[in-house]
C-alpha positions in Angstrom: -148.5 -41.8 -82.4 -147.4 -44.9 -80.4 -143.8 -45.6 -79.7 -142.6 -49.1 -78.8 -139.7 -50.0 -76.6 -137.9 -53.1 -78.1 -137.4 -56.1 -75.9 -135.3 -59.3 -76.6 -137.3 -62.1 -78.2 -136.6 -65.8 -78.3 -136.2 -67.7 -81.6 -139.1 -69.8 -82.6 -139.6 -73.1 -84.4 -141.8 -72.0 -87.3 -140.2 -70.8 -90.5 -140.2 -67.0 -90.8 -141.4 -65.5 -94.1 -140.7 -61.8 -94.5 -142.1 -59.9 -97.4 -140.9 -56.5 -98.2 -143.6 -54.6 -100.0 -142.9 -51.0 -101.0 -146.6 -49.9 -101.0 -149.5 -49.5 -98.6 -152.9 -51.0 -98.5 -156.3 -49.9 -97.1 -156.5 -50.0 -93.4 -159.3 -49.2 -91.0 -159.3 -46.0 -88.9 -159.2 -46.7 -85.2 -161.2 -43.5 -84.3 -163.8 -41.4 -85.9 -161.4 -38.5 -86.5 -157.7 -38.2 -85.9 -155.9 -34.9 -85.9 -152.2 -33.9 -85.8 -149.9 -31.0 -86.1 -147.9 -31.4 -89.3 -144.6 -30.0 -90.6 -143.7 -29.7 -94.3 -140.6 -31.7 -95.2 -139.3 -30.6 -98.6 -137.1 -33.0 -100.5 -136.5 -30.6 -103.4 -138.1 -27.3 -104.3 -139.6 -28.7 -107.5 -141.4 -31.4 -105.6 -144.5 -30.9 -103.5 -143.5 -31.1 -99.9 -144.1 -34.2 -97.8 -145.3 -33.8 -94.2 -144.4 -35.4 -90.9 -146.0 -35.2 -87.5 -144.7 -32.6 -85.1 -145.4 -32.4 -81.4 -146.4 -28.8 -81.0 -148.2 -26.0 -82.8 -145.1 -23.8 -82.6 -143.2 -26.1 -84.9 -146.1 -27.0 -87.2 -146.9 -25.6 -90.7 -150.5 -26.9 -90.7 -153.1 -29.1 -89.0 -154.4 -32.4 -90.6 -157.7 -34.1 -89.9 -158.5 -37.6 -91.2 -162.1 -38.9 -90.7 -163.5 -42.4 -90.8 -165.7 -43.1 -93.9 -169.4 -42.9 -93.5 -170.5 -46.4 -92.4 -173.9 -45.9 -94.2 -172.2 -45.9 -97.6 -169.9 -48.3 -99.5 -167.3 -45.6 -99.8 -164.2 -46.7 -98.1 -162.2 -43.5 -98.6 -161.2 -41.4 -95.6 -161.8 -37.6 -95.9 -158.6 -35.6 -95.4 -158.8 -31.9 -94.5 -155.7 -29.8 -93.9 -155.9 -26.4 -92.4 -153.4 -23.5 -92.0 -152.6 -22.6 -88.4 -155.0 -19.6 -88.8 -157.8 -22.1 -89.5 -158.1 -21.4 -93.3 -158.4 -24.5 -95.6 -155.2 -25.8 -97.1 -156.3 -29.1 -98.7 -159.5 -31.1 -99.2 -159.2 -34.6 -100.4 -159.6 -38.3 -99.5 -157.2 -41.1 -98.6 -157.4 -44.8 -99.1 -155.9 -45.3 -95.6 -156.8 -44.1 -92.2 -153.3 -42.9 -91.5 -152.4 -39.4 -90.6 -149.6 -39.6 -93.1 -152.4 -39.7 -95.7 -152.0 -41.5 -99.0 -154.3 -39.4 -101.1 -156.6 -41.0 -103.6 -158.9 -39.4 -106.2 -159.8 -35.7 -106.6 -158.1 -33.1 -104.5 -158.1 -29.3 -104.2 -155.5 -27.2 -102.5 -155.5 -23.6 -101.4 -153.1 -20.8 -100.9 -153.0 -19.0 -97.4 -154.9 -16.2 -99.0 -157.8 -18.5 -99.6 -157.5 -18.7 -103.4 -157.2 -22.0 -105.3 -153.7 -23.4 -105.7 -154.2 -26.7 -107.4 -157.0 -29.0 -108.6 -155.6 -32.5 -109.2 -156.1 -36.2 -108.9 -154.1 -38.8 -107.0 -153.6 -42.6 -107.4 -152.2 -44.3 -104.2 -150.5 -41.1 -103.1 -149.0 -40.1 -106.5 -150.3 -37.4 -108.8 -152.2 -39.0 -111.7 -154.5 -37.6 -114.4 -155.6 -34.0 -115.0 -154.0 -31.1 -113.1 -154.6 -27.3 -113.1 -152.4 -25.0 -111.1 -152.9 -21.3 -110.2 -150.9 -18.3 -109.2 -151.6 -16.8 -105.7 -153.4 -13.9 -107.6 -155.9 -16.4 -108.9 -154.8 -16.6 -112.5 -154.1 -20.0 -114.1 -150.4 -21.0 -114.0 -150.5 -24.2 -116.0 -152.7 -27.2 -117.0 -151.7 -30.7 -118.1 -151.9 -34.3 -117.2 -149.8 -36.7 -115.0 -148.9 -40.0 -116.6 -146.6 -42.4 -114.8 -145.3 -39.7 -112.5 -144.5 -37.4 -115.5 -146.2 -34.1 -116.0 -147.2 -33.5 -119.6 -147.9 -29.7 -119.9 -150.7 -28.5 -122.1 -150.7 -24.8 -121.3 -148.6 -22.4 -119.3 -148.9 -18.6 -118.6 -147.1 -16.0 -116.5 -148.8 -14.3 -113.6 -150.2 -11.6 -115.8 -152.0 -14.2 -118.1 -149.5 -13.9 -121.0 -149.3 -17.3 -122.7 -145.8 -19.0 -122.5 -146.7 -22.4 -123.8 -149.7 -23.6 -125.8 -150.7 -27.1 -127.0 -147.7 -28.5 -125.3 -145.1 -26.3 -127.0 -143.3 -23.2 -125.8 -141.5 -22.3 -122.6 -142.4 -22.9 -119.0 -141.3 -21.5 -115.7 -141.1 -23.7 -112.6 -141.7 -22.3 -109.2 -141.1 -23.4 -105.6 -144.3 -24.7 -103.9 -145.0 -21.3 -102.3 -144.4 -19.5 -105.6 -141.8 -17.3 -103.9 -138.8 -18.5 -106.1 -138.3 -19.3 -109.7 -136.4 -22.6 -109.7 -136.3 -23.6 -113.4 -137.0 -22.5 -116.9 -136.8 -24.1 -120.3 -138.5 -25.2 -123.5 -141.1 -28.0 -123.8 -142.0 -30.0 -126.9 -145.2 -32.0 -127.0 -145.7 -31.2 -123.3 -142.3 -32.5 -122.1 -139.0 -30.9 -121.2 -136.7 -30.6 -124.2 -133.3 -29.1 -124.9 -131.5 -26.9 -122.5 -132.9 -26.1 -119.0 -131.4 -24.1 -116.1 -132.5 -23.0 -112.7 -131.6 -22.1 -109.1 -132.6 -24.6 -106.4 -131.6 -22.4 -103.4 -129.3 -19.6 -102.4 -126.2 -21.7 -102.9 -127.0 -24.0 -105.8 -127.8 -23.7 -109.5 -128.1 -26.3 -112.2 -128.0 -26.8 -116.0 -129.5 -29.8 -117.7 -130.3 -31.2 -121.1 -133.5 -33.1 -122.0 -134.8 -35.0 -124.9 -138.6 -35.6 -125.1 -138.8 -35.5 -121.3 -135.8 -37.7 -120.6 -132.9 -36.2 -118.8 -129.7 -36.7 -120.9 -127.2 -35.1 -118.5 -126.9 -32.3 -116.0 -124.6 -30.5 -113.6 -125.2 -28.7 -110.4 -122.9 -25.9 -109.2 -122.5 -24.7 -105.6 -121.2 -21.4 -104.5 -118.3 -23.2 -102.9 -117.1 -24.2 -106.4 -118.2 -27.8 -106.2 -119.7 -29.4 -109.2 -122.1 -32.4 -109.1 -123.1 -34.4 -112.2 -126.4 -36.1 -112.4 -128.5 -38.2 -114.8 -131.7 -38.3 -112.6 -133.5 -35.3 -111.0 -134.2 -37.4 -107.9 -133.2 -40.8 -106.6 -134.8 -42.4 -103.5 -132.8 -43.7 -100.5 -131.8 -47.3 -100.7 -130.5 -50.0 -98.4 -126.9 -50.7 -99.4 -127.0 -53.5 -101.9 -130.6 -53.0 -102.9 -133.9 -54.7 -102.0 -132.5 -58.2 -101.9 -129.8 -57.2 -99.4 -132.5 -55.5 -97.3 -134.5 -58.7 -97.3 -131.5 -60.7 -96.2 -130.8 -58.2 -93.4 -134.4 -58.5 -92.1 -134.4 -62.3 -92.5 -131.2 -62.6 -90.4 -132.3 -60.0 -87.8 -136.0 -60.5 -87.1 -137.1 -62.9 -84.4 -140.8 -63.7 -84.7 -142.3 -62.6 -81.4 -143.2 -65.5 -79.1 -146.6 -64.0 -78.2 -147.4 -63.5 -81.8 -146.4 -67.0 -82.7 -148.4 -68.6 -79.9 -151.5 -66.6 -80.9 -151.0 -67.0 -84.7 -150.7 -63.3 -85.1 -149.6 -62.3 -88.6 -149.8 -59.0 -90.5 -147.9 -56.0 -91.6 -146.1 -53.2 -89.8 -145.5 -50.0 -91.7 -142.5 -48.0 -90.5 -141.6 -44.5 -91.4 -138.2 -42.8 -90.8 -135.9 -40.0 -91.9 -132.9 -40.8 -94.0 -130.3 -38.0 -93.6 -127.6 -36.9 -96.1 -125.2 -39.4 -94.6 -127.7 -42.2 -95.0 -128.3 -42.5 -91.2 -131.9 -43.4 -90.1 -133.6 -41.1 -87.6 -137.0 -40.9 -86.0 -138.0 -44.5 -86.8 -141.6 -45.1 -85.8 -144.6 -47.3 -86.6 -147.6 -45.7 -88.3 -149.6 -48.9 -88.8 -149.7 -52.6 -87.7 -150.1 -55.0 -84.8 -148.3 -53.6 -81.7 -146.3 -56.8 -81.1 -145.2 -57.1 -84.7 -144.4 -53.4 -85.0 -142.3 -53.6 -81.8 -140.0 -56.2 -83.4 -139.9 -54.4 -86.7 -138.8 -51.2 -84.9 -136.1 -53.1 -82.9 -134.6 -54.5 -86.1 -134.8 -51.2 -88.2 -132.9 -49.5 -85.4 -130.0 -51.9 -86.1 -129.9 -51.0 -89.7 -126.6 -49.9 -91.2 -126.5 -46.6 -93.1 -128.4 -46.4 -96.3 -127.5 -44.9 -99.7 -129.0 -41.4 -99.3 -131.5 -39.8 -101.6 -130.3 -37.2 -104.1 -131.8 -34.2 -105.8 -130.0 -32.9 -108.9 -126.9 -34.8 -107.8 -126.9 -33.4 -104.2 -127.7 -35.7 -101.3 -130.8 -34.6 -99.4 -132.8 -35.6 -96.2 -136.0 -37.5 -97.0 -138.9 -39.2 -95.2 -139.2 -42.8 -96.2 -141.7 -45.6 -95.4 -141.2 -49.4 -95.5 -144.0 -51.9 -95.0 -142.8 -55.2 -93.5 -145.1 -58.3 -93.6 -144.9 -61.1 -91.0 -146.3 -64.6 -91.7 -145.8 -68.0 -90.2 -145.3 -71.2 -92.1 -144.9 -74.5 -90.3 -142.7 -77.4 -91.6 -144.6 -80.5 -92.7 -143.9 -83.6 -90.6 
């Protein structure tokens, strides 16, 4: 990981075109293999955890290795292998980027710490897509289904003894935390989608009730032990710059000064930044994970000036999240 110390930059004559693109593209690995200690970062217990780099083994949950594609083939996917700290496999898959914060692509298999299969699935640009089969830690099948447009359509579900709970997309399903240690939700499904009344416990201090119709959340309420009640109409909302994407673009356009060295050498490209957005919307641990060093330095300088964002929410409660923003730099000269 490279950190950049921002320096003041002079204004330049060329017009500055800034494109905000909330996706990533294929990049080339800089080394044959990169490795890092990683820490799980859970947004909500019903979502698979994200991961961020940590500086020591003591604070890590697992180790990630990303390898350069074999140059003798046309395959441009980077093998990704995660290992538990005891050396046992945790995940085997591929990524369409050479970044340690891997964007998984294609077939993937995950394992429990006991070595048994946990999940067989497919990814499309870092999002679950297509067929998925999940297992209990004892090796029995938990559920099977298919992801379409970020929505899980359940085909079958069983309890840990093998007793069928839902079949052909109809019945009842139980949702578990990623480690299967806690039950976090239960309710009926119809044609593979959540339907009617659902309830669950997200953590020691929070429970929720929600109503669905054909997979669409109609309304819900979360209840804290403190007595506070939180209404929601989305299970999860992403963090957002106050005023939305257009306001974010205006902020960047007003704040970024195209680096003189980059202008003189006609350097253009994209800098991808990642950062934490806390429950107050404050940005922390802003760093570059891809891009030209000069451009990334300026992008970092400006993002550290950002005002607070609208924080992410899970079941109506604000939560800490990891977020990434690619920023493209390009030069356009006025015609004379």
